[in-house]
Every structure is written in C-alpha cells, then in structure tokens.
N, C-alpha and C positions, 0 to 999 in steps of 0.2 A: 303770594307766586312770583317770580321772575319769567319772563321771557323764554327764555333759556331752560327753565323745568317744566315748562309748561311744555314747550318744544319734545322734551327729553319722554314725558310722559306720553303725550299724542304720537310719538314713534314706540314707545314700550306698548302702549294698546293696538296699535297696529299692527305690530308681529306677535302682539297675543292672541290677535284675532285670527293671523293667518295661522298660527300654531293650533288653534280651536276648530277651525274651517277642515286643515288635514286629521285632526284626532275624531273629529266625528266622522269624516270620509272613511278614515281607516275604520273606525268601531263599523263604520255600515257597510264595510267590505264585506270584514269579517263575520256580520251577523249574516248577511245575504249567502254567504258560503256556510257557513260551518252551522246556524240557527236553519234558517230557511231552505236549506243543500241546494243550494242556485250553484252548479258547478261552472268557474268559471271560465274564459275563454282566452285563446292566445293574448288577445290587445287588451283582454283584462288582466292578465298576469303580468304585460308591459304595464300598462298603470297604475299597477301596485308597486311596481318595481322602483317606479319616482315615486309614489304616493309616502310610502313606508317610513324610507329613509325621512322626508321633511318633518314628519313628528319629533323625532331626535335632535335632528339639526335646528329645528325653531326653536325648541325647550332651551337647549343647551348656549342661544341666544338670548333666549332670556332673564336667566341669572345666573352672572349680572348682565346687565343688557347691556349686546354688543352687535350693532348693527352692520358690521363688517359681514353675521350671516347671513343678510343677502346675494352674497357673491358665491357662497357653497348654496344656499337653496335658489334660485334663479334658474338656472341652468336646468336642474331635476323639475321644478313647474313648468319650464317652458317646454321639453321634452313631454311631460305625462301631457302638457295640452295639447301638443300637437298629433300626438298620440291616439287623444280623446276625439281631436277634429275629424281626423282618420275614421276612426271607430264608428263616429256619426254618421258618415258620410257614407262605408258600407252599411250601417244598420237602418240607412234611408233608403237604400239602394241605388245611390248616386253613382259608385264606384260599383265598377261591373265583377260579377263572381270571379271572372276567368281571374283577377288577380286579387282576390282573396286569400291572407294568409292561415286563414282559420278552414284550411281542407280537410284537418284530422280531428278527432275528436269534438269539443263543443262548438257550436257554429256561434261568430260571432256577430249573428242576426237572431240569434234565439231571443225571443222577445218572455221575459219574465216576470216585469212588471210593465203597469201603463197606470200611471198617475196622472188625470186632469188631461188625458188623450195625447200629451207628448214627453213627459217625464218618464222614460228608460231609463236603466242603469248608466247605458252610455251618457244620457245627457246628463243624468245627476254629477258624474265624473268630470263632466266637460264643465257644468256649473261650477263646479269645484275649484278645480284647477285654472279657471277662467277667473275667479275670484280672488285665490290668493296669488297668481301671476299680477292682476292690476295693483292688489295690496301693495306686493315686493315693489312694483316699479315706484309708485309712489314715495315710497320707502327709500329706495334706493335715490330719486331724485329730492328727498328731503335731506340730503349727507351733503 
C-alpha cells in the first residue's frame, strides 16, 4: 500500500470515528430523554442543535470520502463544545445563579446521573464534543 493510500485510510478512519462518537452521543441523548424520561434543559437543547446535524454532515463526508466536510462540521463542534463548557461551569456552581439561562422549565443543574463521581450528562457532552473537536482539528491539519 502506498503512503498516499495509507494516509487516505487514516483520514477516513478519523472521520469515521468522529461520526461514530456523534452517532453514539445522539443515541445516548435520545435514550436519556425518551427512554429514561430525563427532561432536557435549555443548554441540553442547544447542545443537541449542534450535535444532531453532525451525524448527517459527517456521514455525507464518508461516502465518498471528502475531507472538506471538516469546514462544515468544525463550526458546529466548536459551538457545541463552548456550550458544553458553559453548561459544566454552571453545573459545577462556578457560574453564579444570577446569569443562568435555565430560569424556566428544567434546571440546567438537575442531577440525573453521576457515574464514577464525576460523569454527569453535561460532562458526557463535553467529553464527546472535545474528542470530536480534537479529531476534526487533526483531520484539518492533515490536509
């Protein structure tokens, strides 16, 4: 296998991993809300707005492989990541209650799950967006 073919395979694998993470995150989000019946807060809805289209956008870039999909996926991943950071700061109590966007409906600090003492739903979102963002930046730099 030539160096160019190996590089193309690695690029495809990176993009596939991004798609897989977003697909699993989307499935998890829908599982939490529709099966476990956890009502999403305002910030969760914003993160879903940035996450759900990534599943389709990244899949379109896989078949046939098109590295330019990064320029469409990266802004959504950045916006989702920033929202997830804000949500985690709010969840941790670092951001004061006076500037919380969740004044009506479900609280943005509602504790639905707590795995291993630190994995909350906002943290799972932050981890997903962080990995996808890092992989998209790597893929962009490989071009």
